[in-house]
C-alpha positions in Angstrom: 11.4 37.3 22.4 13.4 36.4 19.8 15.8 34.0 21.6 15.0 30.4 20.7 11.9 29.5 19.9 10.0 26.4 20.4 6.4 25.8 18.7 4.3 22.8 17.9 2.9 23.4 13.9 -0.2 21.9 13.6 -1.9 21.5 10.3 -5.9 22.7 9.7 -8.6 20.5 9.5 -9.0 21.9 6.0 -4.9 21.5 4.9 -5.8 17.9 6.7 -8.8 17.0 5.1 -6.7 18.4 1.7 -3.6 15.9 2.1 -5.6 13.3 3.3 -7.6 13.7 -0.1 -4.5 13.7 -2.0 -3.1 10.5 -0.4 -6.5 8.5 -1.3 -5.9 9.2 -4.7 -2.4 8.4 -4.8 -2.9 5.1 -2.5 -6.6 4.1 -5.0 -4.7 4.7 -7.9 -2.0 2.1 -6.6 -4.2 -0.6 -5.7 -6.4 0.0 -8.4 -3.7 -0.5 -10.5 -2.4 -3.6 -8.9 -6.1 -5.0 -9.3 -6.0 -4.1 -13.0 -2.3 -6.4 -13.3 -4.0 -9.0 -11.3 -7.4 -9.0 -13.2 -4.7 -9.7 -16.2 -3.3 -12.4 -14.9 -6.3 -14.3 -13.9 -8.1 -14.0 -17.4 -5.1 -15.5 -19.0 -4.5 -18.3 -16.2 -8.4 -18.9 -17.1 -7.4 -19.0 -20.7 -4.3 -21.7 -20.1 -7.1 -24.1 -18.1 -9.8 -23.6 -21.3 -6.9 -24.6 -23.3 -6.1 -27.8 -21.5 -9.9 -28.2 -21.7 -10.3 -27.8 -25.4 -7.3 -31.0 -25.3 -9.3 -33.1 -23.6 -12.2 -32.0 -24.9 -10.5 -33.2 -28.8 -9.5 -36.7 -27.5 -13.6 -37.5 -26.6 -14.2 -36.0 -29.8 -11.9 -37.9 -31.5 -12.4 -41.3 -29.8 -16.4 -40.7 -29.4 -17.6 -38.8 -32.4 -19.7 -36.7 -30.4 -19.2 -32.7 -29.2 -17.5 -31.9 -32.1 -19.9 -28.9 -32.3 -19.2 -28.4 -28.9 -15.3 -28.0 -29.2 -15.8 -25.5 -32.2 -18.0 -23.3 -29.9 -15.6 -23.3 -27.2 -12.5 -22.7 -29.2 -14.1 -19.8 -31.0 -15.3 -18.4 -28.0 -12.0 -18.7 -26.3 -10.2 -16.9 -29.2 -12.5 -13.8 -28.8 -12.0 -13.8 -25.2 -8.5 -14.1 -25.2 -8.1 -11.0 -27.9 -10.0 -8.8 -24.7 -7.1 -9.6 -22.6 -5.0 -6.3 -23.2 -2.9 -4.3 -20.7 -4.5 -0.7 -20.8 -1.7 2.0 -19.7 -3.5 5.0 -18.6 -2.7 5.1 -15.0 -5.8 7.5 -14.2 -7.7 6.6 -11.5 -10.9 7.2 -13.6 -9.2 5.0 -16.4 -8.2 2.1 -14.0 -11.2 2.2 -12.6 -13.6 2.0 -15.8 -10.5 -1.1 -17.0 -11.4 -2.7 -14.3 -14.7 -2.9 -14.3 -14.3 -4.3 -17.8 -11.6 -7.3 -16.9 -13.7 -8.0 -14.0 -17.1 -9.3 -16.6 -14.4 -10.5 -18.7 -13.2 -12.7 -16.2 -16.4 -13.8 -15.4 -17.1 -14.3 -19.1 -14.2 -16.5 -19.2 -14.8 -18.3 -16.0 -18.5 -19.1 -17.4 -17.1 -20.3 -20.7 -14.7 -22.9 -18.5 -17.1 -24.4 -16.8 -19.0 -25.0 -19.2 -16.4 -26.4 -21.4 -15.6 -28.8 -18.2 -19.6 -29.9 -18.2 -19.7 -30.9 -22.0 -16.5 -32.4 -21.7 -17.4 -34.4 -18.5 -20.8 -35.0 -19.9 -19.7 -36.5 -23.1 -17.5 -38.5 -21.2 -20.1 -40.1 -19.1 -22.1 -40.7 -22.2 -19.0 -42.3 -23.7 -17.2 -44.8 -21.5 -16.2 -44.8 -17.5 -12.4 -45.6 -18.4 -12.3 -41.9 -19.5 -12.7 -40.8 -15.5 -9.2 -39.5 -15.5 -10.4 -36.7 -18.1 -13.8 -36.4 -16.5 -12.6 -35.7 -13.2 -12.5 -32.2 -13.3 -14.8 -30.4 -10.9 -16.1 -31.0 -7.6 -17.4 -35.0 -7.8 -17.4 -37.7 -5.1 -17.5 -41.4 -6.1 -18.8 -42.8 -2.8 -16.6 -45.9 -4.4 -16.9 -48.1 -1.2 -20.8 -47.6 -1.7 -20.7 -49.7 -5.1 -22.6 -48.7 -8.4 -26.0 -49.0 -7.1 -28.4 -46.7 -8.8 -30.1 -46.4 -5.5 -26.9 -44.6 -4.1 -27.1 -42.0 -6.7 -30.7 -41.7 -5.9 -30.1 -41.5 -1.9 -31.3 -38.5 -0.8 -28.2 -36.9 0.8 -26.3 -37.9 -2.0 -28.5 -35.3 -4.0 -28.0 -33.2 -1.4 -23.9 -33.8 -1.8 -24.0 -33.3 -5.4 -26.6 -29.9 -5.1 -24.5 -28.4 -2.4 -20.8 -28.9 -4.5 -22.5 -28.2 -7.8 -23.3 -24.7 -6.2 -19.6 -24.1 -5.8 -18.5 -26.0 -8.7 -17.6 -22.9 -10.3 -15.2 -21.1 -8.0 -11.4 -21.0 -8.8 -10.0 -22.9 -5.6 -6.8 -22.1 -3.5 -4.1 -24.3 -2.5 -5.7 -24.8 0.5 -9.5 -25.6 -0.7 -7.9 -27.9 -3.1 -6.5 -30.0 -0.5 -9.4 -30.1 1.8 -11.3 -31.0 -1.5 -8.5 -34.1 -1.6 -9.5 -34.9 1.8 -13.2 -34.8 1.2 -12.6 -36.8 -2.0 -11.2 -39.8 0.1 -13.2 -39.7 2.6 -16.3 -40.1 0.2 -14.3 -42.8 -1.1 -14.0 -44.7 2.5 -17.1 -44.7 3.3 -18.8 -48.3 3.5 -22.3 -47.8 4.7 -25.1 -45.4 3.5 -26.2 -44.5 7.3 -22.9 -42.4 7.2 -23.7 -40.2 4.4 -26.0 -37.9 6.8 -23.2 -37.3 9.0 -20.7 -37.1 6.0 -22.7 -34.3 4.3 -23.5 -31.6 7.7 -19.9 -32.2 9.1 -17.9 -32.8 5.7 -19.5 -31.4 3.2 -21.6 -28.3 4.2 -18.1 -27.0 6.3 -16.5 -27.8 3.1 -19.0 -25.5 0.8 -18.9 -22.9 3.2 -15.5 -22.6 3.3 -15.7 -22.2 -0.9 -18.4 -19.7 -1.0 -16.5 -17.7 2.0 -13.7 -17.4 -0.6 -16.1 -16.6 -3.3 -17.5 -14.2 -1.8 -14.8 -12.4 0.3 -11.7 -13.0 -2.1 -11.9 -9.6 -4.2 -12.7 -7.8 -0.4 -8.9 -9.6 0.7 -7.2 -8.8 -2.3 -7.9 -5.3 -2.3 -7.2 -5.0 1.2 -4.0 -6.6 0.7 -3.3 -4.3 -1.4 -3.9 -1.3 0.7 -1.7 -3.4 3.3 1.1 -3.6 1.1 0.9 0.4 -0.3 0.9 1.7 3.7 3.8 -0.6 4.4 6.0 1.2 1.7 4.7 4.3 2.6 5.7 4.0 6.5 8.7 2.2 5.8 7.6 -1.0 7.8 8.4 -4.7 6.4 5.0 -6.3 4.6 4.0 -9.1 6.4 2.5 -12.1 4.4 -1.3 -12.8 5.1 -3.1 -15.8 3.2 -6.8 -15.6 2.8 -8.8 -16.5 6.1 -11.7 -14.6 7.8 -9.0 -13.9 10.2 -6.1 -12.4 8.1 -9.1 -10.2 6.9 -10.0 -8.7 10.3 -6.1 -8.4 10.8 -5.1 -6.4 7.5 -8.2 -4.3 8.9 -6.6 -3.4 11.8 -3.3 -2.9 10.7 -4.4 -0.8 8.0 -6.1 1.5 9.9 -2.8 1.7 12.4 -1.1 2.4 9.2 -3.4 4.8 7.9 -2.8 7.0 11.1 1.1 6.3 11.0 1.5 7.5 7.8 -1.4 10.6 7.5 1.2 11.5 10.6 3.9 11.3 8.5 2.7 13.2 5.2 1.6 16.5 7.9 5.0 16.8 9.1 6.5 16.4 5.4 4.2 19.1 4.7 4.7 21.3 7.8 8.5 20.8 6.7 8.2 21.8 3.2 6.0 24.4 4.1 8.6 26.4 6.9 11.9 25.4 4.2 9.3 27.5 1.3 8.7 30.5 3.9 11.8 30.4 4.8 13.2 30.7 0.8 10.1 33.5 0.2 11.6 35.3 3.1 15.1 35.6 1.7 17.0 33.0 3.6 18.6 30.1 1.8 19.0 26.7 3.0 22.7 25.6 3.5 23.4 22.8 5.8 21.4 19.8 6.6 21.5 17.1 9.0 19.4 14.6 11.0 19.9 13.1 14.3 18.0 9.9 15.2 18.3 9.7 19.4 18.5 6.1 21.9 14.8 6.2 22.3 14.1 6.0 18.4 12.8 10.0 17.8 14.5 11.5 14.6 15.2 14.9 14.3 16.1 16.7 11.4 17.8 20.2 11.4 18.2 23.2 8.5 20.6 25.6 8.9 18.9 28.8 7.5 20.9 31.8 6.6 20.5 35.8 6.0 23.6 37.0 5.8 26.7 35.2 5.9 28.3 34.2 9.0 25.4 33.9 11.2 22.3 31.2 10.5 19.0 30.3 11.9 19.6 26.4 13.1 15.4 24.8 12.4 15.4 21.3 14.0 12.7 19.5 12.9 10.8 16.5 15.2 8.6 13.5 14.6 6.1 14.9 16.8 5.8 18.2 14.8 7.7 20.2 17.2 9.8 22.8 15.5 12.7 25.2 17.2 14.4 27.9 16.2 18.0 29.3 17.4 20.0 32.2 15.9 23.7 31.2 16.2 27.2 32.2 14.3 28.7 29.7 12.0 32.3 27.9 12.7 34.0 25.1 11.2 34.8 24.0 15.3 32.7 23.0 18.3 33.4 26.4 20.7 31.5 29.5 22.5 31.0 32.8 21.3 33.4 35.4 22.8 31.8 38.3 24.9 31.8 40.2 21.7 30.1 38.2 19.7 27.3 37.3 22.2 26.5 41.1 22.2 26.5 41.6 18.7 24.3 37.7 18.2 21.8 39.5 21.1 21.2 42.4 18.1 20.6 39.6 15.2 18.3 38.3 17.6 16.4 41.1 17.8 16.2 41.8 14.2 14.9 37.9 13.5 11.7 38.9 15.7 9.7 40.6 13.0 10.9 37.8 10.8 9.4 35.0 12.9 6.1 37.0 12.9 6.2 37.1 9.6 7.0 33.1 9.1 4.2 32.3 11.5 1.8 34.7 8.8 3.2 32.7 6.1 2.7 29.2 7.5 -1.0 30.4 8.5 -1.2 31.0 5.0 -0.3 27.4 3.9 -2.6 25.8 6.4 -0.6 25.9 10.0 -1.2 26.8 13.2 1.4 27.6 16.1 1.4 26.7 19.3 3.9 28.3 20.9 5.5 26.3 23.7 9.0 28.6 24.6 9.8 31.9 23.3 12.4 33.5 24.9 13.7 36.7 24.7 17.4 37.8 23.0 20.1 37.9 25.4 24.0 37.4 24.6 23.0 34.0 27.5 21.9 32.6 24.2 24.4 33.3 21.8 25.6 29.9 20.3 28.2 28.9 17.5 26.9 26.4 15.2 29.8 23.8 14.3 28.9 23.3 10.2 31.0 19.9 9.8 28.0 18.9 11.6 25.8 19.3 8.8 25.6 18.1 4.8 26.7 21.7 3.8 25.1 22.9 0.3 27.8 25.1 -0.6 30.6 26.7 1.1 30.1 29.3 3.7 31.9 32.1 5.3 32.3 31.6 9.2 31.5 34.4 12.2 34.9 35.4 12.7 35.9 36.2 8.1 32.0 38.3 8.1 33.4 40.2 10.8 36.9 40.8 9.2 35.2 41.8 5.9 33.4 43.7 8.2 36.2 45.8 9.7 38.3 45.8 6.7 35.9 47.7 4.6 35.3 49.9 7.2 39.3 50.8 7.5 39.0 51.1 3.9 36.4 53.5 4.2 38.0 55.8 6.5 41.2 56.1 4.7 39.7 56.9 1.6 
């Protein structure tokens, strides 16, 4: 029964759920921390934008004598909001989630403050003089310069629709890609020479742009969370991280990648747990881990070998495959590759019988740790399975006696006993 043994070790459903829950907490904590850092960065960036608006508004107030009260209010509210941009060093998932809720509310408050400041600046600028167009250029404004400055152009139903559509997404922080799209939109609007083209421009140019902005606004948080989840998983499984820009297509790709990587990670974590559990069980039974080695086959499969000894000179070689298959073989220790002598093979066969009860105890201990065993090949004790493990192939944790040295010590002990 205790010749070479090969089994597949799998987790019970309960243990698998426990590992999955542990990984969920680790993953969500890291994602929440990244989200916290990202929100802090966004809040700081928005405050910098408000500072620029304040400088523009100062110019208008100085030259027009208007908006002084609004300027003071904007500066006061900005200072109050800026004081709230502080990092919470607590790393628990619960505290991070609460902190992120606070920062999300703060970001919305700062964004609204920025929008209000931009609107005030634009309104005062329009009331003051047209030549300050550089200051008023913020926001989603289309001049339709090619159509002239007739009031009836502003009252045109399609111009009204366009302005209304753009006003609906004015508070969105655009990506560089959307900024470029809007630059193209502005240019095309200025190239229009005939009012008859406005309907087509509205439906074919403005509405698609507005849709892209709304999609960005509604899905950027989802995208950033998926990206953080994806980044976490690539680091966990050891795969290189691909670069993804925001798009509807890439949201779908990220979801697929996350599903694939999560399966790989869970398989890895399960095998790590099983490997650690076997190590712990062997040590609990009195075995000592004296050496390890890792082997990678040509097909890419990896194997970890652990050498456990209970009595000097002999050891159990445990081979862990990345598929969950574990093999155990008992053998003698030496510092070179060789086959055992007939006498050694006979003694090792006796050791195989002794390991029989230990193997049964090992399976019981693993069951207590939530691991079940599916036996693949259990061979009986036999001299033909006797073998020598070359300790030179392992990274040894300490010096160990060879089988020959052990036998010499045993023989010397018997001789002394006889002489006494």
